[in-house]
C-alpha positions, 0 to 999 in steps of 0.5 A, spaced: 500 500 500 504 505 497 506 509 491 513 509 490 518 512 485 526 512 484 526 520 482 523 526 485 517 530 482 519 535 477 512 538 477 506 539 482 502 533 479 508 528 480 509 530 488 505 526 493 500 529 497 499 529 505 493 532 509 489 532 515 483 535 513 484 542 514 492 542 512 495 539 506 502 539 502 505 536 496 512 533 497 516 534 491 522 530 494 528 533 491 534 531 495 537 538 495 532 543 493 526 540 497 519 543 495 513 542 500 507 546 497 502 548 502 494 549 503 490 550 508 482 549 507 480 556 509 484 560 504 479 563 499 480 569 495 475 574 498 470 576 503 462 574 503 458 578 498 451 578 496 451 576 489 443 575 488 441 579 482 436 584 484 432 584 477 431 576 478 424 576 481 421 581 476 424 577 470 423 570 472 416 569 470 418 572 463 423 567 462 418 562 464 413 565 459 418 565 453 420 558 454 413 556 454 412 559 447 418 556 445 422 563 444 428 559 447 434 564 445 430 570 448 429 566 454 436 565 455 438 572 453 434 575 459 436 569 463 443 571 462 441 578 464 436 577 470 438 571 473 446 571 473 449 573 479 452 580 480 458 579 480 457 573 476 463 569 480 464 566 487 470 566 491 476 562 489 480 557 493 487 559 493 494 556 495 497 558 502 504 558 499 511 554 499 516 551 504 523 551 501 529 547 503 536 547 500 541 542 503 548 542 503 551 535 501 554 533 494 550 530 488 549 525 485 545 521 490 544 514 490 539 509 493 534 514 492 527 512 494 520 517 494 514 514 497 507 515 500 505 509 505 498 509 504 497 505 511 501 510 515 499 517 511 506 518 511 511 521 505 518 518 506 524 520 502 531 517 503 537 517 499 545 516 500 551 520 499 558 521 501 557 515 506 551 518 509 544 515 509 539 521 509 531 520 511 525 525 511 518 523 514 513 528 512 506 527 515 500 532 516 497 530 523 490 531 525 490 530 532 496 535 533 494 540 527 501 541 524 505 538 518 511 534 521 518 534 518 522 529 521 529 529 518 535 524 520 542 523 518 546 516 519 553 516 517 559 520 516 556 527 515 550 531 518 544 535 516 546 542 513 540 546 510 537 552 510 529 553 509 524 559 508 517 560 507 514 564 501 508 564 497 507 565 489 514 569 489 512 574 494 505 574 495 506 575 502 505 582 506 509 581 512 515 576 514 518 575 521 521 571 526 520 569 533 526 567 537 532 563 534 527 557 531 521 560 528 520 564 521 513 566 519 509 570 514 502 573 514 497 575 508 493 581 510 486 581 506 482 587 508 475 584 508 477 577 506 481 572 509 488 573 512 492 568 515 499 566 518 504 560 516 509 559 521 515 554 521 518 552 528 524 547 529 525 542 535 528 536 537 535 539 534 542 536 536 545 541 531 546 549 531 540 553 528 540 561 527 536 565 523 538 570 518 533 575 514 528 570 512 532 564 512 532 558 518 539 555 517 541 548 520 548 546 521 551 539 524 544 536 526 543 528 526 536 529 527 531 535 527 524 536 527 520 541 523 513 543 525 509 547 520 502 551 522 497 555 518 491 559 521 486 563 518 482 569 520 476 565 517 477 560 523 480 565 528 479 572 530 487 572 532 489 568 527 497 569 528 496 567 536 492 561 534 498 559 529 503 560 534 499 557 540 498 550 535 505 549 535 507 551 542 502 545 544 506 540 541 513 543 541 514 539 547 513 532 544 518 528 540 518 526 533 516 519 535 511 521 539 508 526 534 508 520 529 505 515 534 499 520 535 498 521 528 498 513 526 493 511 532 488 516 529 490 515 521 490 507 521 483 507 525 480 510 519 484 508 513 485 500 516 478 499 516 477 496 509 482 491 505 482 489 498 486 484 494 486 480 487 489 474 486 494 476 480 497 470 475 505 470 476 505 472 469 502 478 470 506 480 476 508 487 475 507 490 482 515 490 484 515 496 479 515 503 481 508 506 481 510 511 475 512 505 471 506 501 473 502 506 470 506 506 464 505 499 463 498 499 464 498 505 458 501 500 454 496 495 455 498 491 461 493 488 466 495 490 473 489 488 478 493 490 484 494 497 481 487 498 481 487 496 489 492 501 490 488 506 486 482 504 490 485 505 497 488 512 494 481 514 493 480 513 500 486 516 502 485 522 499 478 523 502 481 521 509 486 527 508 482 532 505 475 531 509 475 530 517 470 532 522 471 540 523 474 541 517 471 544 510 468 539 505 473 536 500 473 541 494 474 540 486 481 539 488 480 536 495 485 540 499 491 541 494 492 547 490 498 550 487 495 556 484 492 563 486 487 562 480 486 555 480 481 552 474 474 553 476 476 556 482 477 550 485 471 551 489 464 546 490 461 545 483 455 541 485 452 539 479 456 532 480 463 534 482 462 535 490 457 530 490 461 525 487 467 526 492 463 523 497 460 517 494 466 513 497 465 516 504 459 511 506 461 504 502 468 505 503 467 505 511 469 513 512 462 515 514 466 520 519 469 524 513 462 525 510 460 530 516 463 536 513 459 536 507 453 536 512 455 542 516 457 546 509 450 544 507 447 548 512 451 554 510 448 553 503 441 552 506 441 558 510 444 562 504 439 559 499 433 561 503 435 568 501 436 566 494 429 562 494 425 568 496 429 574 493 430 571 486 424 566 485 419 568 490 419 561 493 419 559 500 425 554 502 432 554 500 435 553 493 442 553 490 445 552 483 451 549 480 456 552 484 458 554 491 464 556 495 466 557 502 461 561 505 455 557 502 454 562 496 447 560 492 447 565 487 448 563 480 455 562 478 458 564 471 455 567 464 454 560 462 447 558 459 448 550 459 450 550 467 448 556 470 441 557 471 440 550 474 436 550 481 437 542 483 444 543 486 442 544 493 437 538 492 442 533 490 446 535 495 441 534 500 439 527 498 446 525 501 442 526 508 438 520 507 444 516 504 448 517 510 442 515 514 441 508 510 448 506 511 449 508 519 441 508 521 443 514 525 436 517 527 439 523 531 443 525 525 437 524 521 433 528 526 438 534 526 438 534 518 431 533 517 430 541 516 435 541 510 431 536 506 424 540 508 427 546 506 429 543 499 422 540 498 418 547 500 422 550 495 420 545 490 412 546 492 413 553 490 417 553 484 414 547 480 409 549 475 404 545 471 407 543 464 403 542 457 401 535 459 399 537 466 405 534 470 409 538 474 416 541 471 421 545 473 422 552 469 427 554 467 432 549 468 437 545 464 440 538 463 447 540 466 451 542 461 448 539 455 445 543 449 439 540 444 437 542 437 429 543 436 426 540 430 426 547 427 434 547 428 434 552 434 439 550 439 438 551 446 440 549 453 434 552 457 428 548 458 422 545 462 423 539 466 429 536 464 430 528 465 435 529 471 431 534 474 425 529 475 430 524 477 433 528 483 426 530 485 424 523 486 431 521 490 430 528 494 422 526 495 424 519 497 429 521 502 424 526 505 418 521 505 423 516 508 425 521 513 418 523 515 416 516 517 422 514 521 421 520 525 414 520 525 412 526 522 405 528 520 402 524 515 400 530 512 407 531 510 408 524 507 401 525 503 403 531 500 410 529 498 407 523 495 402 526 491 407 531 488 412 525 486 406 522 482 405 529 478 412 529 476 413 527 468 414 520 466 420 518 463 420 517 456 424 513 451 427 516 444 427 515 437 434 511 438 431 507 444 435 511 449 432 514 455 430 521 453 434 527 456 429 532 455 421 532 455 422 532 448 426 528 444 431 533 442 437 531 438 444 533 442 448 538 440 454 534 443 452 527 443 459 525 446 458 530 452 462 529 458 456 530 463 451 524 463 446 527 467 439 524 465 443 517 467 443 519 475 437 515 476 441 509 475 447 511 479 448 514 484 440 514 484 436 508 485 430 510 481 431 505 475 433 498 476 433 491 472 428 489 477 423 494 477 424 498 471 427 494 466 425 497 460 428 504 462 434 501 464 435 498 457 434 505 455 439 508 460 444 503 457 442 505 450 443 512 452 450 511 455 452 507 449 451 513 444 455 517 449 461 513 448 460 512 441 461 519 440 467 520 444 464 521 451 468 519 458 474 523 456 474 527 463 476 523 469 470 524 473 465 522 467 469 516 466 468 514 474 461 515 473 461 511 467 464 505 471 459 506 476 453 506 471 456 499 468 456 496 474 449 498 476 448 495 469 451 489 471 456 489 465 463 487 469 467 487 462 465 494 460 466 497 467 473 494 467 474 497 460 473 504 463 477 503 469 483 501 465 481 507 460 481 511 467 488 509 469 491 509 461 488 516 459 486 520 465 491 519 471 498 523 473 504 519 475 502 520 482 495 517 481 491 523 481 486 524 476 488 529 470 482 533 467 483 536 460 483 543 460 485 547 454 491 544 451 493 541 458 491 537 464 489 539 471 488 535 477 481 534 479 479 529 485 472 527 483 475 522 478 479 519 484 474 518 489 468 517 484 472 511 481 473 508 488 466 508 489 465 505 482 469 499 484 465 498 490 459 498 486 463 492 481 463 488 488 457 489 491 451 493 491 446 494 497 440 499 494 433 498 494 433 492 499 437 487 496 445 485 497 448 483 490 454 480 491 459 481 485 454 484 480 459 486 475 466 482 476 470 482 470 474 476 468 481 480 470 479 480 477 475 473 478 479 471 484 480 476 490 477 478 497 475 484 500 473 486 508 470 492 511 465 495 506 459 498 508 452 496 506 445 500 507 442 498 513 448 499 517 451 492 515 459 491 514 461 486 509 467 481 508 467 476 502 472 472 498 471 469 491 474 464 486 473 464 479 467 469 479 464 465 485 463 467 492 466 462 496 466 465 503 461 471 506 461 475 513 456 480 514 456 484 520 449 487 522 448 493 527 441 492 526 435 487 526 433 486 519 431 482 513 435 483 506 434 479 500 441 476 498 443 475 491 450 471 491 452 466 485 446 467 481 441 465 487 436 469 491 435 468 498 432 472 504 436 473 510 435 475 517 440 479 520 440 480 527 443 486 531 450 485 533 451 478 530 455 476 524 452 472 518 458 467 516 457 462 510 462 458 506 460 455 500 463 448 498 464 446 491 458 446 487 453 448 493 448 453 492 446 458 497 
């Protein structure tokens, strides 16, 4: 469980990530000129502002009328003016800066190794030169709230280096020192977010002095460096907070810091294990990670690289989303820029939600909690947006939000901006979290989030031409259509995805209302609303229609597959209950791929999950192979195409990890299906610690595509339908007990 390399990183997307949810770093690992790029989750570009368009409420009904009359271009132009946020963009997530270390020893070095130990959450760099072995360990500690660098030298020579802090070549406001062992800088933002970055040395048996902005260390065999960052978003006296955080731990030895980090990290990461049996002829796992990835790009099959990739996804979530932190953003926690792609904020027409698909099934439910805390911020802002822009009760968000929970429309981008389902989709995770945890207290505490979304749609939905309730205006993110007369458009009424998200939202609201014994009138009203939503339709190609009308698509190979949300991650469509619609959804996916779809990492991850729900293991594996071949940087981070280059987006990593679980087990709609989409290349293996809906945990082994041993631990009394080895049976699970079964050769369930 390690990523390892024989060379240092040359560029940012080869560096190795560390993080404790709030504080992160990218370690390059150069033996002489080390760089650690730094992040702190709450460093964003400005303060809170009101971006709600003051002309929205007056013009919103006019836009609806134009759409109903088929005057699409006029409706879109008016929406551009009247519904866009003012200003049109939210705040951006930004880098904290860099730590530079310059070592005074000879080159070249030998026996170089750079690695990220996933099971320990530690980056190591080791090498030898001049009869001395140098070692660095770097990790971000959640319990102690600091980044720790522990450096040692064994042999003839000692550690000699200087170091300094910087930010994008002097984007700082004040550089200072504190005594003889601390350096720091501050960034002071009037009306925005100010912060302090501080580096302190401890446990040093050599000499330390500070000259200018440099800390200089000489003749040490061991030294520990502690790095802290604090912001005005979290602390009024952020500089004092930054200093205090280090003072609280400076008395601890490096080994004590390491121990507390490991105890915290391993109790979460170590919950899940996955392995595949690999034929001797295909064992390439002893190669460095970048070489293994290159081999996959040449067509090699490396099943345990998929295991590494799966666990890396869990590592990235665990490192970027912890209790008390902000949720993982578009790059999780790691961003080297002041102007990152798409501002590295929260894109909520799939990307933020995809970040958390692995949280529950991947046994990291605690990491899901920051998402819900932030959703409450979104809801509070969304109440104002609902009232001031649409004249509706409840709460609404569009396709982006930021650190402040801003809910006004983002950008001047018609295919994406004027979409009112963002908060609704976010809120579906409340019921999902409850289904996995059975945590009634959580459900009660967050019921109002569901209800505010439902209230908005009670007011927002209007009767469509066929008497059904439709959203208007809306879009099918981020696609465009062509009408029969050749008109190109994006704005519409009642897109298929809207209807799917609404069904999932109301299903969760109805379920929560029943669990919490809310009034029957609430349930009845919600059920009546669902009954009035548009029926799903099958188009001219046999595909699930993306819009109410059977339009042609401007881009048939579009990266978004919005109308297949009901297959995955939703549960509106299943082979058991809606086989015709499942077949139509499969047809829609095949058309997307035939026209070049799946070219972004997150889209490919979504496709893997869809093929898993369709039960096609070979197609899922084909796309998993494509994700590693076409969409992955040498450090296994997802590479998203942008312009003529590529940038990191974390959703591809996290979405693919979730999709791999779907290949091995599915537990929605009261059924536990084992190995629903297992490809031949992964026909023998084992998994443990996977969580199931209903509050259960699964471990199993399989050989030649058949389950051979199964354990299900259940925290609650329940009856489930178990599907294993092609046989369906009813299984009674008792709270606190383990169901264990071993299949003898030739034995049915």
